[in-house]
N, C-alpha and C positions, 0 to 999 in steps of 0.2 A: 503494499500500500504507500510506502514511503516513496518509493520510484515514482508510482501514479501520480501522486501530489506534485512531486517535484516535476514533473514533465508536463503536468496540466499547468501550473503555475509558469512554467517557461513558455508553453504555448498560448496562453489566453493574455498573460500580461506582457507579452512579448519579450524577446531576449534581450539581455544586456548586450550593449554596442560588443560586436565582435564574438557574440556567441550565437551564432545562426543555426549552429547545429548541436543537435542534443544526441550525443552517441552514448546510447546504453550496451554494456559489453557485459559477458560473464561466460563461464562456462556453459557447455551444452546441457539443456536439460534443467536450468534453474528458472524457467518462467519469463523469458525476455519475450518470447511471441504472445504470450497470454496478456503482459504487461501493454504491450505493442496494440493488442489486440482490443484492449480496454481503453486505452487513449483513443484509438481510432474512433471509437463509439461515442466517447463523451465529445471529442473535437466536432464530428458528426452533427452532435445533438445542438453543439455550440456554433453550427455554420462555422466553422474554422478548420476543417479537413478538406484541402485541395484533393488530395489522392493517399492512396494506400497501396503499395505493393509488399507482397510477403513471398519471399522465394522460399521454394520448400521442394528438395529432392524426391522425396516419396510421391508427391503429386505432381510431378512433371513439370515444375514451375521453377526451373532452374535456369532457363536461357535468359541470358543478358539482354539479348536483342528485342526482348518484351517490357523491360523495364521502363525505358522514357517513353517510348510508346503508349504503353497502358496509362502512366502518370499523366502524358497529354491528354489523352481520351478523357481521362476520368475528370481532369481540370476543365477540359471544355466541356463537359455537360455541366458544369455549375457557374462558368462564367461565359455570358454572350459575347462581350467584347473579344475574348482569347478565342473562342470557337470562330467567328468570323476569320480572325488571321490564320487559325491552324487550317481552316478548309482552304484558304488560299495557299497556304505551303504546299498542302498535300496536292492540290490541284497542280500547283507549278512542278512539282517532283513527287509523283505517286510510288516511286522507290525509295523514298526516305526511310520507310519502316526496314528495309535491310541495308541501310549505309551503316558504316562504323559509328561506335556510339558517340564520338565527340561530335562528329557531323550532325547526328540525331539531335543531342542536347544543344547546339548551336542554335539549329533551326527550328527547334520544338519549343525551346526555352526562351533562350538569351535574346536572339532576333524579335521574337513577338512580345516580349516584357518591355523591351526597348523601345517598341513601336506604341505598346500602350502607355507606357510613361512620357512618350513625345505627345500623345494625344490627351494626357492629363488623367489615364485612367490606370490606376495602381492596384493589381491584385496580388499584391507581394503578401499582404497580411494574412497567410494561411498558412497552414501546416501539411508537409508531405511526409508520409511514415515509410521507410524502408527498412523492411524487417528479414533477417535472415540471409544476410549479404555472404556468409560462409557458405551457404548452399548454392550460391549462383557457379553455374558450370566453369571451372576454369579459373585458377587462381589469377592469371593475367587479367581476365575480364573482371575479376573483383579490385584489382589494384586500378585498372582502367577507371572504373566508377567511383571510386575514391578520389582519385586523381580529378575526373570531371569536376566533381562535385565542390572539392577543396578549392580549385581553382576558380569557381564560379561566384565563390563569397569575398 
């Protein structure tokens, strides 16, 4: 319960400057996924959850190519302004879902968020949960995802 309260405070009150990522880590089987799921439910109820992605080997949800496209889809379902830009992005390049992760991240998130900011529409006050990164197929993909996210903040 301590972690849930801490995460909820971080997500609902806004992170301290320089603390845009809340990294919950611990050994396998200690309940990190249950905590993430509980937080996702509360953030959803508070209208703060942009998206959640839960990697899971046993459930064949370990493909890194699905991460950013899934998050983009979920986020678009909640924000019309983002949806419009995302539709245009996919129309211009339908193969974006198969492009390398850096390319996906830039064109699905960085460019659209910059465009929205230029129009005075900020949708950055929301939470994205990524759980089970250690179950993502391939150590190189895991490292790439961490690098991409870290470089974006």
